[in-house]
C-alpha positions as CSV (number, residue, x, y, z in Angstrom):
1,M,0.1,0.0,-0.1
2,R,1.5,3.3,-1.0
3,L,1.1,6.2,1.2
4,G,0.2,9.7,0.2
5,C,2.8,12.5,0.1
6,E,1.4,14.1,3.1
7,L,1.7,11.0,5.3
8,E,5.0,10.0,3.7
9,H,7.0,13.0,5.0
10,R,5.8,12.2,8.3
11,I,7.2,8.9,8.8
12,T,10.6,8.7,10.7
13,R,13.3,7.0,8.6
14,V,16.1,5.7,10.8
15,V,19.1,4.0,9.5
16,S,21.7,2.2,11.8
17,L,24.7,1.2,10.2
18,E,27.7,-0.8,12.0
19,L,31.0,-0.7,10.3
20,G,32.1,-3.5,12.1
21,P,31.7,-5.1,15.7
22,D,34.7,-3.8,17.9
23,N,35.8,-7.3,18.5
24,S,36.0,-8.2,15.0
25,N,38.9,-9.4,13.2
26,R,37.6,-7.9,9.8
27,V,40.4,-6.2,7.8
28,Y,39.5,-3.0,5.8
29,P,42.1,-3.3,2.7
30,E,40.5,0.1,1.7
31,S,42.6,1.7,4.3
32,G,45.7,0.4,2.9
33,L,46.2,-2.3,5.6
34,L,45.5,-5.8,5.9
35,C,45.7,-5.8,9.9
36,P,42.5,-7.3,11.6
37,F,40.6,-4.3,13.3
38,H,40.5,-5.8,16.8
39,S,44.1,-6.5,17.2
40,T,44.9,-3.3,15.9
41,A,42.8,-1.6,18.3
42,D,44.7,-3.4,21.2
43,H,47.7,-1.6,20.1
44,G,49.9,-2.3,23.4
45,G,51.2,1.3,23.1
46,R,53.2,0.3,20.2
47,E,53.6,3.3,17.8
48,D,53.6,1.3,14.8
49,R,50.2,-0.2,15.7
50,I,48.7,3.0,16.8
51,D,49.5,4.3,13.3
52,D,47.8,1.4,11.7
53,F,44.8,1.9,14.0
54,A,44.7,5.6,13.2
55,R,44.8,4.6,9.3
56,I,41.6,2.3,9.8
57,N,39.9,4.8,11.7
58,T,40.8,7.4,9.0
59,Y,39.1,5.0,6.6
60,H,36.0,4.7,8.6
61,V,35.8,8.4,8.9
62,G,36.1,8.9,5.3
63,T,33.2,6.7,4.7
64,I,31.1,8.7,6.9
65,A,32.2,11.9,5.0
66,Y,31.2,10.5,1.5
67,L,28.0,9.5,3.1
68,V,27.5,13.2,4.3
69,D,28.7,14.6,1.1
70,R,26.0,12.6,-0.6
71,M,23.4,13.6,1.7
72,T,24.3,17.3,1.2
73,K,23.6,17.0,-2.7
74,K,20.2,15.0,-2.2
75,A,17.3,17.3,-2.3
76,D,14.9,16.6,0.6
77,L,11.7,18.5,1.3
78,D,12.7,22.2,1.8
79,G,16.2,21.7,1.5
80,T,18.9,18.7,1.4
81,L,18.7,15.5,3.1
82,I,21.4,16.3,5.4
83,D,19.3,19.4,6.4
84,N,16.6,17.3,7.7
85,A,18.9,14.3,8.9
86,L,21.0,13.7,12.0
87,V,24.2,11.6,11.6
88,L,25.9,10.2,14.6
89,Y,29.3,8.5,14.4
90,G,31.6,7.4,16.9
91,S,33.0,4.7,19.1
92,P,32.1,3.1,22.0
93,M,35.8,3.2,23.2
94,G,37.8,6.2,24.5
95,D,41.0,4.2,24.7
96,S,40.5,0.9,22.9
97,N,43.7,-0.5,24.2
98,M,42.5,-0.3,27.6
99,H,38.9,-1.1,26.6
100,A,37.9,2.4,28.4
101,H,34.4,3.4,27.6
102,K,35.0,7.2,29.1
103,R,35.7,10.2,26.8
104,V,34.4,8.3,23.7
105,P,35.1,10.2,20.4
106,F,32.1,11.1,18.2
107,F,30.7,13.5,15.9
108,V,27.2,14.7,14.9
109,A,26.3,15.9,11.4
110,G,23.2,17.4,9.8
111,H,20.9,19.9,11.0
112,A,18.2,17.8,12.3
113,A,15.2,20.0,10.3
114,G,16.7,23.1,11.8
115,T,17.3,21.8,15.7
116,L,21.1,22.0,15.1
117,T,23.2,24.4,13.9
118,G,26.5,22.9,13.6
119,G,29.9,23.7,13.1
120,V,30.8,23.8,16.8
121,H,33.2,21.6,18.7
122,V,32.0,20.8,22.1
123,K,34.0,18.9,25.0
124,A,32.1,17.8,27.8
125,P,33.5,18.1,31.2
126,A,35.0,14.8,32.6
127,G,32.5,12.5,34.0
128,T,29.5,13.5,31.7
129,P,27.5,10.7,30.7
130,L,27.5,10.3,26.9
131,A,23.7,9.4,27.7
132,N,23.3,13.3,28.2
133,V,24.5,13.9,24.5
134,M,21.9,11.2,23.5
135,L,19.1,12.7,25.6
136,T,19.6,15.8,24.0
137,L,19.7,14.6,20.4
138,L,16.7,12.6,21.2
139,R,14.6,15.6,22.2
140,R,15.9,17.8,19.1
141,L,14.6,14.9,16.9
142,G,11.0,15.5,18.7
143,L,10.9,13.3,21.8
144,D,10.7,16.3,23.9
145,D,8.8,14.6,26.8
146,L,11.6,12.0,27.2
147,P,12.9,12.2,31.1
148,A,15.9,10.2,30.5
149,F,18.0,7.9,28.5
150,G,20.2,5.4,30.0
151,D,22.4,6.8,32.8
152,S,21.8,10.4,31.7
153,A,22.2,13.1,34.4
154,G,20.2,15.7,32.3
155,A,20.3,17.5,28.9
156,F,23.8,18.5,27.3
157,D,24.3,22.0,26.1
158,L,25.0,21.9,22.3
């Protein structure tokens, strides 16, 4: 059954893309390396393995840059697809060698239908739960009455 145009634009479109599980031994030859991801992430402080891990991560971020670039060029409603989308990319590890889940690196792209301005770099104070950012993003996507998310301690000022 095909929905009419009016209803089509009210449907939330959500996509989740995992480049690979963190404990994967997948290789990414496109990065220029044939090292397995997980053993490269567990670099043991070795400079050569840290460099390899950086190359794999550079490749991964490049795939997201490609996606965002394509979204910037795709018309959607009253702007482009990136104007009406929110792309979140990151890692669950702040220090993959130590399997530390604190200070995880991530970025947000898109304007979420005008609720995000972009072009800013924000560093959270130490101890800030990542869930605070997730709560804020969910609210920007229209879940205004969501009281909490995970271990959030409140909204995050973006």
